[in-house]
C-alpha positions as CSV (number, residue, x, y, z in Angstrom):
1,M,-6.3,-66.2,46.7
2,G,-5.6,-64.2,43.6
3,F,-5.4,-60.9,45.5
4,F,-1.9,-61.9,46.8
5,K,-0.7,-61.2,43.3
6,K,-1.8,-57.6,43.5
7,Q,0.7,-54.8,43.9
8,F,-0.4,-52.1,46.3
9,L,1.0,-48.6,45.5
10,S,2.0,-46.6,48.6
11,V,3.6,-43.6,46.8
12,I,2.4,-42.1,43.5
13,E,4.7,-39.4,41.8
14,W,6.0,-38.4,38.5
15,K,9.6,-37.2,38.2
16,D,9.5,-35.3,34.9
17,S,12.9,-35.3,33.1
18,S,11.6,-34.3,29.7
19,N,11.0,-31.0,28.0
20,D,8.1,-31.8,25.8
21,I,5.6,-33.9,27.7
22,I,2.3,-32.2,28.4
23,V,0.2,-35.1,29.8
24,Y,1.6,-38.2,31.4
25,R,-0.5,-41.2,32.5
26,Y,0.9,-42.9,35.6
27,P,1.7,-46.5,34.5
28,L,-0.8,-48.8,36.3
29,T,-1.1,-52.4,35.2
30,D,-3.9,-54.8,36.0
31,R,-2.0,-55.9,39.1
32,D,-1.5,-52.4,40.4
33,E,-4.0,-50.9,42.8
34,I,-4.0,-47.7,44.9
35,M,-4.4,-48.3,48.6
36,N,-6.4,-46.1,50.9
37,S,-3.8,-44.0,52.7
38,S,-1.4,-44.0,49.8
39,T,0.7,-40.8,49.3
40,L,0.3,-38.7,46.2
41,V,3.2,-36.3,45.3
42,V,2.5,-33.4,42.9
43,R,5.5,-31.2,42.1
44,E,5.6,-27.6,41.0
45,S,4.3,-27.0,37.5
46,Q,2.2,-30.2,37.8
47,V,-1.4,-31.1,38.3
48,A,-2.6,-34.6,39.1
49,M,-6.0,-35.9,38.1
50,F,-7.9,-39.0,39.1
51,V,-10.0,-40.4,36.3
52,H,-12.6,-43.1,37.0
53,K,-14.6,-44.7,34.3
54,G,-13.7,-41.9,31.8
55,E,-14.7,-39.1,34.2
56,I,-12.4,-36.7,36.1
57,A,-13.0,-37.4,39.7
58,D,-10.7,-34.8,41.3
59,V,-7.7,-32.5,40.6
60,F,-4.7,-32.0,42.8
61,G,-2.3,-29.0,42.6
62,P,1.3,-29.0,43.8
63,G,1.8,-30.6,47.2
64,T,1.9,-34.0,49.0
65,Y,-1.4,-35.7,49.8
66,K,-2.4,-38.6,52.0
67,L,-5.2,-40.4,50.1
68,S,-7.9,-41.4,52.5
69,T,-11.6,-41.1,52.7
70,E,-11.4,-38.9,55.8
71,N,-9.8,-35.9,54.0
72,I,-10.7,-36.7,50.3
73,P,-14.4,-37.4,50.1
74,F,-14.4,-38.3,46.4
75,L,-12.4,-41.5,47.2
76,T,-15.4,-43.0,48.8
77,K,-17.0,-43.5,45.4
78,L,-13.8,-45.3,44.1
79,L,-13.2,-47.7,46.9
80,S,-13.8,-51.4,46.3
81,L,-14.3,-54.0,49.0
82,S,-11.8,-54.2,51.8
83,T,-9.1,-56.9,51.4
84,L,-6.7,-57.7,54.2
85,G,-7.6,-54.4,55.9
86,N,-6.7,-52.3,52.9
87,S,-9.2,-50.4,50.8
88,R,-8.2,-50.5,47.2
89,I,-8.9,-47.8,44.6
90,K,-9.3,-48.6,40.9
91,A,-8.7,-45.4,39.0
92,E,-6.3,-43.8,36.5
93,V,-3.9,-41.1,37.5
94,Y,-2.8,-38.4,35.0
95,Y,-0.2,-35.7,35.5
96,V,-0.6,-32.5,33.5
97,N,2.5,-30.4,33.0
98,T,1.6,-26.7,33.5
99,K,5.0,-25.2,32.8
100,R,5.7,-22.9,29.9
101,F,6.9,-24.6,26.7
102,M,9.2,-22.2,25.0
103,G,11.3,-21.9,21.9
104,L,8.8,-23.5,19.6
105,K,9.2,-22.4,16.0
106,W,6.6,-21.2,13.5
107,G,7.0,-20.4,9.8
108,T,4.8,-19.6,6.8
109,Q,4.5,-22.6,4.5
110,N,2.6,-20.5,2.0
111,P,3.1,-16.7,1.5
112,I,0.9,-14.2,3.2
113,M,-0.9,-11.9,0.8
114,M,-1.1,-8.2,1.6
115,R,-2.1,-5.0,-0.2
116,D,0.8,-2.5,0.0
117,V,0.5,1.2,-0.7
118,D,3.9,1.3,-2.4
119,F,4.1,-2.0,-4.2
120,G,0.5,-3.1,-4.7
121,N,-0.3,-6.8,-4.0
122,I,2.7,-8.6,-2.6
123,R,3.5,-11.8,-0.8
124,L,5.2,-12.1,2.6
125,R,7.1,-14.9,4.2
126,G,7.9,-15.0,7.9
127,Y,9.2,-17.1,10.8
128,G,9.7,-16.8,14.5
129,T,9.1,-18.5,17.8
130,F,6.3,-18.9,20.3
131,A,5.5,-20.4,23.7
132,F,2.4,-21.7,25.4
133,K,1.2,-23.3,28.6
134,V,-1.8,-25.3,29.9
135,E,-3.9,-22.7,31.7
136,D,-6.9,-24.8,32.6
137,P,-5.9,-28.5,33.0
138,T,-9.4,-29.8,33.4
139,K,-10.6,-28.1,30.2
140,F,-7.6,-29.2,28.3
141,M,-8.1,-32.9,29.4
142,K,-11.7,-32.8,28.3
143,E,-11.1,-31.0,24.9
144,C,-7.8,-32.3,23.7
145,F,-6.5,-35.4,25.5
146,G,-7.6,-38.9,24.4
147,T,-6.5,-42.2,25.8
148,N,-2.8,-42.1,24.9
149,P,-0.4,-42.6,27.8
150,I,1.7,-39.6,26.8
151,Y,0.8,-36.3,25.1
152,R,3.7,-34.3,23.7
153,V,4.2,-30.7,22.6
154,N,4.4,-31.7,18.9
155,D,1.0,-33.3,19.1
156,I,-0.6,-29.9,19.7
157,A,2.0,-27.4,18.3
158,T,1.7,-28.7,14.7
159,Q,-2.1,-28.4,14.9
160,Y,-2.1,-24.8,16.2
161,K,0.7,-23.3,14.1
162,S,-1.8,-22.7,11.3
163,T,-3.9,-20.8,13.8
164,L,-1.0,-18.6,14.7
165,I,-0.3,-17.8,11.0
166,Q,-4.0,-16.9,10.5
167,L,-3.8,-14.6,13.5
168,L,-0.7,-12.9,12.2
169,T,-2.3,-12.5,8.7
170,D,-5.3,-10.7,10.4
171,A,-2.9,-8.5,12.5
172,I,-1.0,-7.4,9.4
173,G,-4.3,-6.6,7.6
174,E,-5.7,-4.7,10.5
175,S,-2.6,-2.6,11.0
176,K,-2.6,-1.3,7.4
177,L,1.1,-0.9,7.6
178,S,3.2,-0.7,4.4
179,A,5.8,-3.4,3.7
180,L,8.6,-0.9,4.4
181,D,7.2,-0.2,7.9
182,L,6.6,-3.8,9.1
183,A,10.1,-4.3,10.5
184,A,9.6,-1.4,12.9
185,H,6.3,-2.8,14.2
186,Y,7.2,-6.5,14.9
187,S,6.5,-6.1,18.6
188,D,3.2,-4.4,18.0
189,L,2.0,-7.1,15.6
190,A,3.1,-9.8,18.1
191,D,1.1,-8.1,20.8
192,I,-2.0,-8.2,18.6
193,V,-1.5,-11.9,17.9
194,E,-1.2,-12.7,21.6
195,K,-4.3,-10.6,22.4
196,N,-6.4,-12.2,19.7
197,S,-5.2,-15.7,20.5
198,V,-7.2,-15.7,23.8
199,E,-10.4,-16.3,21.9
200,E,-8.8,-19.3,20.0
201,F,-6.9,-21.0,22.8
202,A,-8.9,-20.3,26.0
203,P,-11.7,-22.8,25.0
204,I,-9.2,-25.7,25.0
205,G,-7.5,-24.6,28.2
206,L,-4.3,-23.2,26.6
207,K,-2.6,-19.8,26.7
208,L,-0.2,-18.3,24.2
209,S,2.3,-16.8,26.6
210,N,4.8,-15.4,24.0
211,F,4.9,-14.8,20.3
212,V,8.0,-13.5,18.5
213,I,8.3,-12.4,14.9
214,E,11.9,-12.8,13.8
215,N,11.5,-11.8,10.2
216,L,9.0,-10.9,7.5
217,S,10.6,-11.0,4.1
218,L,9.5,-9.6,0.8
219,P,9.7,-11.4,-2.6
220,E,13.1,-11.3,-4.2
221,D,12.0,-9.0,-7.1
222,V,10.6,-6.4,-4.6
223,E,13.9,-6.6,-2.5
224,K,15.9,-5.9,-5.7
225,M,13.7,-2.9,-6.4
226,L,14.3,-1.6,-2.8
227,D,18.1,-2.1,-3.3
228,E,18.0,0.0,-6.5
229,R,16.1,2.7,-4.6
230,T,18.6,2.7,-1.8
231,K,21.5,3.0,-4.2
232,M,19.9,6.0,-5.8
233,G,19.2,7.6,-2.4
234,V,22.9,7.1,-1.4
235,I,24.3,8.6,-4.6
236,S,21.9,11.5,-5.0
237,D,18.5,12.5,-5.9
238,K,19.8,14.3,-9.0
239,M,19.2,12.7,-12.4
240,G,22.6,13.8,-13.6
241,T,24.4,11.9,-10.9
242,Y,22.3,8.8,-11.4
243,T,23.2,8.9,-15.2
244,Q,26.8,9.1,-14.3
245,Y,26.4,6.1,-12.1
246,K,24.7,4.0,-14.8
247,A,27.2,5.1,-17.4
248,A,30.1,4.1,-15.3
249,N,28.5,0.7,-14.7
250,A,27.8,0.2,-18.4
251,M,31.5,1.0,-19.3
252,G,32.7,-1.5,-16.7
253,D,30.4,-4.2,-18.1
254,I,31.8,-3.5,-21.7
255,A,35.3,-3.8,-20.4
256,K,34.6,-7.1,-18.7
257,N,32.9,-8.6,-21.8
258,P,35.5,-9.1,-24.6
259,S,33.9,-9.1,-28.0
260,G,33.9,-12.4,-29.9
261,G,33.5,-11.0,-33.4
262,G,37.1,-10.2,-34.4
263,L,37.7,-6.7,-35.8
264,A,34.0,-6.1,-36.4
265,G,33.2,-7.1,-32.9
266,L,36.0,-4.9,-31.7
267,G,34.6,-2.0,-33.7
268,V,31.2,-2.5,-32.1
269,G,32.8,-2.6,-28.7
270,L,34.8,0.5,-29.4
271,G,31.8,2.3,-30.8
272,A,29.7,1.4,-27.7
273,G,32.6,2.5,-25.5
274,Y,32.9,5.8,-27.4
275,N,29.2,6.5,-27.1
276,M,29.2,5.6,-23.4
277,G,32.3,7.8,-22.9
278,N,30.5,10.7,-24.5
279,L,27.4,10.1,-22.3
280,F,29.7,9.9,-19.3
281,T,31.5,13.2,-20.2
282,E,28.2,15.0,-21.0
283,S,26.6,13.9,-17.8
284,I,29.6,15.2,-15.8
285,A,29.5,18.5,-17.7
286,G,25.8,18.8,-17.1
287,A,26.2,18.1,-13.4
288,K,28.9,20.7,-13.2
289,D,26.7,23.2,-15.0
290,N,23.9,22.5,-12.6
291,K,26.2,23.0,-9.7
292,R,27.5,26.3,-11.1
293,Q,23.9,27.5,-11.6
294,Q,23.2,26.9,-7.9
295,V,25.6,29.7,-6.7
296,I,25.7,33.4,-7.7
297,Q,27.7,36.4,-6.6
298,C,26.2,39.2,-4.6
299,V,25.6,42.3,-6.8
300,N,27.0,44.5,-4.0
301,C,29.9,42.8,-2.3
302,G,30.6,39.9,-4.6
303,A,30.1,37.1,-2.0
304,S,29.1,33.7,-3.2
305,I,25.4,33.1,-2.3
306,P,22.6,30.6,-3.2
307,G,21.2,31.3,-6.7
308,K,17.6,32.1,-5.5
309,S,18.6,34.3,-2.6
310,K,16.7,37.6,-2.3
311,F,19.2,39.2,0.1
312,C,23.0,38.8,0.6
313,P,23.8,37.1,3.9
314,E,27.0,39.1,4.1
315,C,26.0,42.7,3.3
316,G,22.2,42.5,3.2
317,A,22.0,43.9,-0.3
318,T,18.9,43.1,-2.5
319,Q,19.7,40.6,-5.2
320,A,18.7,40.2,-8.8
321,L,15.2,39.3,-9.9
322,S,14.2,35.8,-11.2
323,C,13.3,35.0,-14.8
324,P,9.5,34.4,-15.0
325,K,10.1,31.4,-17.3
326,C,13.0,29.4,-15.9
327,G,13.5,31.0,-12.5
328,E,17.2,31.9,-13.2
329,P,18.4,34.9,-11.2
330,I,18.7,38.1,-13.4
331,S,20.3,41.5,-12.8
332,K,18.2,44.6,-12.5
333,G,17.6,46.3,-15.9
334,S,18.3,43.1,-17.9
335,K,16.2,42.8,-21.1
336,F,16.8,39.1,-21.7
337,C,17.4,36.1,-19.4
338,V,21.0,34.8,-19.7
339,N,19.8,31.2,-19.2
340,C,16.7,30.7,-21.5
341,G,16.7,34.0,-23.5
342,E,13.3,35.0,-22.4
343,K,12.5,38.7,-23.1
344,L,12.0,40.6,-19.9
345,D,9.5,43.3,-19.4
346,V,11.7,46.0,-17.8
347,K,8.7,48.3,-17.4
348,K,7.2,46.1,-14.8
349,K,6.8,47.6,-11.4
350,V,9.0,46.0,-8.8
351,C,9.7,46.6,-5.1
352,P,12.9,48.7,-4.7
353,K,13.8,46.8,-1.5
354,C,13.2,43.1,-2.2
355,G,12.6,43.1,-6.0
356,K,9.1,41.6,-5.8
357,E,7.1,42.1,-9.0
358,L,4.1,44.3,-8.2
359,G,0.9,45.3,-9.7
360,A,0.6,48.7,-11.5
361,K,-1.4,50.2,-8.6
362,A,0.5,48.6,-5.7
363,K,1.3,51.0,-2.9
364,F,3.0,48.5,-0.6
365,C,5.1,45.3,-1.2
366,P,3.3,42.1,-0.1
367,D,6.6,40.5,0.8
368,C,8.5,43.0,2.8
369,G,5.9,45.8,3.4
370,E,8.0,48.5,1.7
371,K,6.0,51.6,0.7
372,I,6.1,52.0,-3.0
373,K,6.6,55.6,-4.3
């Protein structure tokens, strides 16, 4: 009369209160048996599977099912002999969680190598998040799940993070973007990873539903180089201004570093300060000279105009010619350049309207079309 010790299950359901369980095997002991006419409850984002002798017998989507041979033909194969009017089923029941598992983190353990047009071969590090879900429960159970009672997110996320890094590496290589342009294309790179992941994840019944790149960082020495370039761009693209900036920084460093060699050290410090002061003064003077050379006065009305202007924006008068050696504006009839001293050929034929140098036989100016007399 050992069958009196059996426990017949009338309702089978899994109330999932976790956030990381992918597969859950319903706990059946040797005393538990499923009766014919038992109720199977499958909630949203769940799939229930009956496994008999290591083979998947049937799959149930969300809903409530009355297990009986009348409406579920596969049960006929699982039924044992009738006992006390009840048909007993010996099988295992697995619940597969089909919801999306979000907020999983990925990161590069080793740098990603890339060939950059600006910096050559560099190494990138990155991190972000991703999400996935079980797209095909049957395929996933056959390919990934073993005999464990519970299969968690970490059991698969750790394994496939390396696959995501490889897909990202391929996406960066295919995009041929420079390191400076990567930040503006995070979304495009993520889309490429998601698209290419289908080939990797579909055979095991999974789907990468979201991939986010939060940051791709350059090596520290490259970032310092970018910082220097940014400083130069903020200050100016003129060499004189950059020299002023470096001279001022050097003087500040000397002031902060007291000499430790007595009067001799003091003399060295003063000498260095004197030289740096001269450099600072000269660079300022040079910058002012360059600034003065950029503006001239109109030969007709005296208005201040850009140095290489051909016409005055105030009165429209034709301006001075340019030195053929240094490009400095010169007045008509000048025999020497006031900037570089170049001897000027005053006999050259020029356009009387715009001052364009012309060939000896020119009849019209190629710039303004003026007829040459």
